[in-house]
C-alpha positions as CSV (number, residue, x, y, z in Angstrom):
1,M,58.3,101.8,106.5
2,S,60.6,102.6,109.3
3,A,61.5,100.3,112.1
4,A,59.6,101.3,115.3
5,P,61.4,101.6,118.6
6,S,60.5,98.8,121.1
7,S,61.6,100.6,124.2
8,T,62.4,104.1,125.4
9,L,65.1,102.9,127.8
10,S,67.7,102.8,125.1
11,P,68.9,105.9,123.2
12,L,67.0,106.5,120.0
13,L,68.9,106.0,116.7
14,S,67.9,107.2,113.3
15,G,69.5,106.6,109.9
16,S,69.4,104.1,107.1
17,V,70.0,100.4,106.5
18,L,71.3,99.5,103.1
19,V,71.8,96.2,101.3
20,L,74.1,96.0,98.3
21,I,73.5,93.1,95.9
22,Q,76.0,92.9,93.0
23,F,76.3,90.7,90.0
24,D,79.2,90.2,87.6
25,V,77.3,90.0,84.3
26,C,79.7,90.5,81.4
27,E,83.3,91.5,80.5
28,E,82.4,95.1,79.8
29,I,79.4,97.5,79.8
30,R,79.5,100.2,77.2
31,L,78.2,103.0,79.4
32,D,77.7,105.4,76.5
33,L,75.4,102.9,74.8
34,L,73.7,102.0,78.1
35,Q,72.7,105.6,78.7
36,Q,71.2,105.8,75.2
37,A,69.1,102.6,76.0
38,I,67.9,103.4,79.5
39,N,67.0,106.4,81.6
40,A,70.2,106.6,83.5
41,R,72.6,109.3,84.7
42,A,76.3,109.3,85.7
43,V,77.1,108.9,89.4
44,Q,78.5,111.9,91.1
45,Q,82.2,111.6,92.1
46,P,82.5,110.7,95.8
47,K,82.9,113.7,98.0
48,S,85.7,114.2,100.5
49,K,84.6,113.8,104.2
50,H,86.6,116.9,105.2
51,S,87.0,120.4,103.8
52,M,90.7,120.1,102.6
53,P,91.4,120.0,98.9
54,A,91.1,116.2,98.3
55,Y,89.6,114.1,95.7
56,V,88.3,110.6,95.1
57,R,87.7,110.0,91.4
58,Y,86.3,107.3,89.3
59,Q,88.1,106.8,86.0
60,R,84.7,106.2,84.4
61,P,81.9,106.9,86.8
62,P,79.1,104.2,86.9
63,V,75.7,105.2,85.6
64,V,72.6,104.9,87.9
65,E,68.9,104.6,87.4
66,P,66.0,104.3,90.0
67,L,64.2,101.0,90.8
68,E,60.7,100.4,91.9
69,P,60.4,99.9,95.7
70,L,61.0,96.4,97.0
71,L,58.4,95.0,99.5
72,L,59.7,92.3,101.9
73,S,57.5,89.7,103.7
74,G,58.1,91.6,107.0
75,G,56.3,94.6,105.6
76,E,59.4,96.8,104.9
77,R,59.3,99.0,101.8
78,L,62.8,99.5,100.4
79,E,63.7,102.3,98.0
80,G,66.3,101.2,95.4
81,E,68.6,102.1,92.6
82,V,70.9,100.2,90.2
83,K,74.4,101.1,89.2
84,Y,76.3,99.9,86.1
85,Y,80.1,99.8,86.2
86,D,82.1,99.7,83.0
87,Y,84.0,96.6,84.0
88,G,80.8,94.5,83.9
89,V,79.4,94.7,87.4
90,V,75.8,95.6,88.2
91,S,75.2,96.9,91.7
92,V,71.7,97.2,93.2
93,V,71.3,99.2,96.4
94,Y,68.1,99.1,98.5
95,Q,67.6,101.4,101.4
96,L,65.3,101.4,104.4
97,A,64.9,104.4,106.7
98,F,65.5,103.3,110.3
99,S,64.3,104.8,113.6
100,G,64.7,102.7,116.8
101,N,66.9,101.7,119.6
102,W,70.0,99.5,119.7
103,E,68.0,96.4,120.3
104,D,65.9,97.1,117.3
105,L,68.9,97.5,115.1
106,V,70.5,94.3,116.4
107,R,67.3,92.3,115.6
108,L,67.0,93.9,112.1
109,A,70.6,93.2,111.3
110,S,70.4,89.5,112.3
111,R,67.1,89.0,110.3
112,W,68.4,90.8,107.1
113,V,71.8,89.1,107.1
114,W,70.7,85.6,107.6
115,D,67.0,85.2,106.9
116,V,66.3,87.4,103.8
117,D,67.5,86.1,100.4
118,F,67.9,89.4,98.7
119,A,69.7,87.9,95.6
120,S,66.6,85.8,94.7
121,H,64.5,89.0,94.8
122,V,66.9,91.1,92.9
123,E,68.4,88.9,90.1
124,P,65.1,88.7,88.0
125,I,64.9,92.6,88.2
126,V,68.5,92.9,87.0
127,R,67.9,90.5,84.1
128,Q,64.8,92.3,83.0
129,R,66.7,95.6,83.1
130,L,69.6,94.3,81.0
131,E,67.3,92.9,78.3
132,R,66.7,96.6,77.3
133,A,70.5,97.2,77.0
134,A,71.8,94.1,75.3
135,A,73.8,96.1,72.8
136,A,75.8,97.7,75.6
137,M,77.0,94.3,77.0
138,V,80.3,92.9,75.8
139,K,80.8,89.1,76.2
140,T,77.9,88.4,78.5
141,Y,78.5,85.6,81.1
142,A,76.3,82.5,81.2
143,R,76.6,82.2,84.9
144,W,76.6,85.3,87.2
145,L,78.7,85.6,90.4
146,S,77.0,87.6,93.1
147,E,77.9,89.3,96.3
148,D,75.8,91.0,99.0
149,Y,76.8,93.4,101.7
150,F,74.9,95.3,104.5
151,I,75.5,98.8,105.8
152,F,73.9,100.1,109.0
153,Q,74.3,103.9,109.1
154,V,72.8,105.6,112.2
155,R,73.2,108.6,114.4
156,D,72.0,109.1,118.0
157,E,69.1,111.6,118.1
158,T,69.5,112.5,121.8
159,E,73.2,112.8,122.4
160,G,76.3,112.6,120.3
161,F,78.7,109.8,121.2
162,S,82.4,110.2,120.6
163,A,84.0,107.3,118.8
164,A,85.8,106.2,122.0
165,S,82.7,106.3,124.2
166,L,80.7,104.6,121.5
167,T,83.0,101.6,121.2
168,S,83.3,101.4,125.0
169,D,79.6,101.7,125.8
170,R,78.0,100.0,122.7
171,G,80.8,97.8,121.5
172,L,78.8,94.6,122.1
173,E,75.9,95.8,120.1
174,I,78.1,97.1,117.3
175,A,79.8,93.7,117.1
176,Q,76.5,91.9,116.9
177,I,75.3,94.3,114.1
178,V,78.4,93.8,112.0
179,R,78.3,90.0,112.4
180,G,74.5,89.8,112.1
181,D,74.4,87.7,115.3
182,R,71.3,87.4,117.5
183,L,73.4,86.4,120.6
184,R,75.9,88.6,122.4
185,L,79.4,87.8,121.4
186,S,82.3,87.0,123.7
187,P,84.6,89.9,124.7
188,G,87.4,88.5,122.6
189,E,85.2,88.3,119.5
190,C,83.9,91.8,120.1
191,A,87.5,93.1,120.3
192,E,88.3,91.3,117.0
193,V,85.3,93.1,115.3
194,L,86.2,96.5,116.7
195,Q,89.8,96.2,115.5
196,S,88.5,97.1,112.1
197,R,87.4,100.6,113.0
198,I,88.3,104.0,111.6
199,S,87.3,107.6,112.5
200,Y,88.1,110.9,111.0
201,Y,86.4,113.2,113.5
202,E,86.1,112.6,117.2
203,N,82.3,111.8,116.9
204,D,82.2,109.6,113.8
205,L,83.0,105.9,113.5
206,A,83.1,103.2,110.9
207,V,83.4,99.5,111.8
208,I,84.0,97.3,108.8
209,G,83.3,93.6,108.6
210,W,83.5,91.0,105.9
211,N,79.7,90.9,105.4
212,A,78.4,94.2,106.9
213,A,79.6,97.6,108.2
214,F,78.4,99.9,110.9
215,L,78.6,103.6,110.3
216,Y,78.0,106.1,113.1
217,D,77.8,109.3,111.1
218,T,75.4,111.8,109.4
219,N,74.0,111.0,106.0
220,A,76.4,113.4,104.3
221,G,79.3,112.2,106.3
222,A,78.6,108.5,105.5
223,E,78.2,109.1,101.7
224,T,81.9,108.5,100.8
225,A,82.2,105.4,103.1
226,I,79.1,103.9,101.5
227,Q,80.4,104.4,97.9
228,L,83.8,103.0,98.8
229,L,82.3,99.9,100.4
230,E,80.2,99.4,97.3
231,Y,83.3,99.8,95.1
232,A,85.3,97.4,97.3
233,N,82.7,94.7,96.9
234,S,82.5,95.2,93.2
235,Q,86.3,94.7,93.1
236,L,85.9,91.5,95.1
237,L,83.4,90.2,92.6
238,E,85.7,91.0,89.6
239,F,88.7,89.2,91.2
240,R,86.5,86.2,92.1
241,H,85.6,86.0,88.4
242,Y,89.2,86.1,87.2
243,D,90.2,83.6,89.9
244,E,87.6,81.1,88.6
245,L,88.4,81.8,85.0
246,L,92.1,81.2,85.5
247,T,91.4,78.0,87.5
248,E,89.3,76.7,84.6
249,I,91.9,77.6,82.0
250,L,94.8,76.0,84.0
251,D,92.7,72.8,84.6
252,N,91.9,72.5,80.9
253,V,95.6,73.0,79.9
254,Y,96.8,70.4,82.5
255,D,94.1,67.9,81.3
256,S,95.1,68.4,77.7
257,L,98.8,67.9,78.5
258,E,98.0,64.8,80.6
259,R,95.8,63.1,78.0
260,K,98.1,63.7,75.0
261,K,101.7,62.8,74.9
262,G,104.2,62.3,72.1
263,M,106.1,64.3,69.5
264,L,103.0,65.3,67.4
265,V,101.3,66.8,70.5
266,R,104.4,68.8,71.3
267,W,104.5,70.0,67.7
268,R,101.0,71.3,68.1
269,M,101.8,73.1,71.4
270,A,102.6,76.3,69.6
271,R,99.0,76.9,68.8
272,S,97.8,76.0,72.3
273,A,100.5,78.2,73.8
274,T,99.5,81.2,71.6
275,R,95.9,80.8,72.7
276,L,96.9,80.7,76.4
277,H,99.1,83.7,76.0
278,T,96.4,85.7,74.3
279,V,93.9,84.9,77.2
280,L,96.6,85.9,79.8
281,L,97.1,89.2,78.1
282,E,93.3,89.9,78.0
283,I,92.9,89.0,81.7
284,G,95.9,91.1,82.7
285,E,94.4,94.1,80.8
286,L,91.0,93.6,82.4
287,T,92.3,93.2,86.0
288,E,94.4,96.3,85.6
289,R,91.4,98.3,84.3
290,A,89.2,97.1,87.2
291,D,92.0,97.7,89.8
292,N,92.6,101.2,88.6
293,S,89.0,102.3,88.1
294,I,89.1,104.7,91.1
295,K,91.8,107.1,92.2
296,F,92.6,108.8,95.5
297,L,94.1,112.2,94.9
298,S,95.4,113.7,98.2
299,D,92.5,112.1,100.2
300,M,94.5,109.9,102.5
301,F,91.6,109.1,104.8
302,A,89.5,107.8,102.0
303,A,92.4,105.7,100.8
304,R,92.9,104.2,104.3
305,L,89.1,103.6,104.5
306,Y,89.1,101.8,101.2
307,R,92.2,99.7,102.1
308,L,90.4,98.6,105.3
309,A,87.2,97.8,103.5
310,A,89.0,95.9,100.7
311,A,91.0,93.9,103.2
312,K,87.9,93.0,105.3
313,V,85.8,91.8,102.3
314,G,88.8,89.9,100.8
315,V,89.9,91.9,97.8
316,P,93.7,91.5,98.5
317,D,93.4,87.8,99.0
318,Y,91.6,87.2,95.7
319,K,94.0,89.7,94.0
320,D,96.9,87.6,95.2
321,L,95.3,84.4,94.0
322,V,94.8,85.9,90.5
323,A,98.4,87.2,90.5
324,Q,99.7,83.7,91.5
325,K,97.6,81.9,88.8
326,L,98.7,84.5,86.2
327,K,102.3,83.7,87.1
328,T,101.6,79.9,87.0
329,A,99.9,80.3,83.6
330,E,102.8,82.4,82.3
331,D,105.3,79.8,83.4
332,L,103.2,77.1,81.8
333,Y,103.1,79.1,78.6
334,H,106.9,79.4,78.5
335,D,107.3,75.7,79.2
336,M,104.9,74.8,76.3
337,V,107.0,77.1,74.0
338,D,110.2,75.4,75.2
339,Q,108.8,72.0,74.5
340,F,107.6,73.1,71.1
341,N,111.1,74.5,70.3
342,Q,112.7,71.3,71.5
343,S,110.4,69.3,69.2
344,R,111.0,71.6,66.3
345,G,114.8,71.4,66.9
346,F,114.6,67.6,67.0
347,F,112.5,67.5,63.9
348,L,115.0,69.8,62.0
349,E,117.9,67.7,63.2
350,T,116.1,64.5,62.0
351,I,115.5,66.1,58.6
352,V,119.2,67.0,58.3
353,V,120.3,63.5,59.2
354,L,117.8,62.0,56.6
355,I,119.2,64.3,53.9
356,L,122.7,63.3,54.8
357,L,121.8,59.6,54.7
358,I,120.1,60.1,51.3
359,E,123.1,61.9,49.9
360,L,125.4,59.2,51.3
361,F,123.2,56.5,49.8
362,Y,123.4,58.0,46.3
363,L,127.1,58.7,46.7
364,F,128.0,55.1,47.5
365,R,125.5,53.8,45.0
366,G,127.3,55.9,42.3
367,R,130.6,54.5,43.2
368,G,129.3,50.9,43.2
369,M,128.2,51.4,39.6
């Protein structure tokens, strides 16, 4: 079902509205085993927006399979697919063909962003799918983190705007769409939203927000931006997971050190420190793999677009939090090792003193006899 235009006074737009719903389900998905268990294919590598030799490449492309259409209470019928990333993220993408004017798009954006709980519709579907591929899941999580994101990709059917005229003439509507707001925003807030815009050609535009993005482009031209937005949100999900995991690990270590004091506890710190260091190495390896799962080879525009998308959804912030907590945990590990070494040194010195006392005791005892 397409959204019908409410008025002919506003230019007619056509395109697609997409919702991304992503779940962090396990530490790793074995894509080779997954493809054996389900009817899935590898995702094509993202295409460059321009004709110059340039490449955006997944290290290990996700695999994708189609989903049954999703029917919303408003009558919309959404076509969908699900993607599986090797670092444990499952990404569901539902898409609705759109045809209408700017006012229609603003209303649709506000309703989808705030009134429709897509995660509750989608999570049972994902769990059912994963039941078929349990052998491909490594260290499944008991609790899933989730993220959702909206992409509004349209083109004017009557006249082509330039990026400059589009932001000038339709900046208020674009800001409403990106924020999902029913009311018109203040000029200052609109300017804040439009700061996060990027264009490659004169007549295309991407405005990236933390919860939604507006793309004024053809279907083919928007393909790379959509894939990079999906990838950026999957990275956010991964670093959120590592942030929570490190917080839990550090809290447990602090609680253990607070509850137990004394020489015997210090003596047992070697085992606790070894476990902590093992976990840190595992997390470091996993974060590096997730962070390097896509490469930009010569395509500087795609790299700039990804950096903008990642910054808006919060990837650098969570990445910095993870790095700080890894550093804190590493310092804690070294402190635990130092305390253990001090305890061991004191213990060895005590043994030496006892041996000397015993020898002196027998020496003086022998003389007394």
